[in-house]
C-alpha positions in Angstrom: -9.7 -6.0 -16.7 -6.6 -6.5 -14.4 -3.1 -5.8 -15.8 0.0 -7.9 -14.9 2.7 -5.9 -13.2 6.2 -6.8 -12.7 7.2 -8.2 -9.3 10.7 -8.2 -8.1 11.8 -12.0 -7.5 12.4 -11.3 -3.8 9.0 -10.0 -3.3 7.4 -12.7 -5.2 9.0 -15.3 -2.8 8.0 -13.3 0.3 4.4 -13.0 -1.0 4.4 -16.7 -1.8 5.0 -17.3 1.9 2.3 -15.2 3.3 -0.7 -16.5 4.7 -3.7 -16.3 2.4 -5.9 -14.2 4.9 -5.3 -11.0 2.8 -7.2 -12.7 -0.5 -9.5 -10.0 -0.6 -7.3 -6.9 0.1 -7.3 -4.0 -2.4 -4.7 -1.2 -2.4 -5.6 1.8 -4.5 -3.0 4.4 -5.2 -4.8 7.9 -4.8 -3.2 10.6 -7.1 -1.3 13.1 -5.3 -2.3 11.2 -2.1 -2.0 8.1 0.2 -2.5 4.4 -0.6 -6.0 3.5 0.4 -6.2 -0.2 1.6 -9.3 -1.9 1.9 -10.1 -5.2 3.5 -8.7 -7.1 6.3 -4.9 -6.6 6.8 -2.3 -7.1 9.2 0.4 -4.5 9.0 4.0 -5.1 10.7 5.9 -2.1 11.6 9.8 -1.9 11.5 10.0 -3.1 15.1 7.7 -6.2 14.3 4.5 -4.8 16.1 1.5 -5.9 14.3 -1.4 -3.6 13.8 -4.7 -5.6 12.5 -7.3 -3.7 10.6 -10.6 -4.3 8.8 -12.1 -1.9 6.5 -10.2 1.0 5.3 -6.5 1.9 6.2 -4.9 5.0 4.5 -1.1 4.8 4.3 1.1 7.8 3.8 3.2 8.1 0.5 4.4 11.8 0.9 6.6 11.3 4.0 5.1 14.3 5.7 2.6 12.4 8.1 3.1 12.8 11.9 1.4 9.4 12.3 3.3 7.3 9.8 2.7 4.8 8.4 -0.8 6.1 8.4 -1.7 9.4 6.4 -2.9 12.4 8.5 -3.7 14.5 5.4 0.0 16.3 5.1 0.2 15.7 1.4 -2.5 18.4 0.9 -0.2 21.1 2.2 3.4 20.1 1.6 3.4 20.0 -2.2 3.3 16.2 -2.7 2.6 15.0 -6.3 2.7 11.5 -7.7 1.0 10.0 -10.8 2.6 6.7 -11.1 0.4 4.3 -13.1 0.5 0.5 -13.2 1.6 -0.8 -16.4 1.1 -4.1 -18.2 4.0 -6.4 -18.6 4.4 -7.6 -22.2 5.2 -11.3 -22.5 
């Protein structure tokens, strides 16, 4: 069962305007590690450069990667810990 999560209004507007090409994308938050993104995605960097991928992409959460935004495994040695959980929104 999927939980509802709270989305900030400005994010919801931006998401509503995205093309539907990412309908089958899944993002998994790995405990004490990176985000694992599965599916066909287009990632746009801060300069507007696109990176298109199909399959798995692993994105850094610890801030220590030398290949940001991608994970290089630095979280294993830099003491990064994170245990965030998605919580259901009560209506």
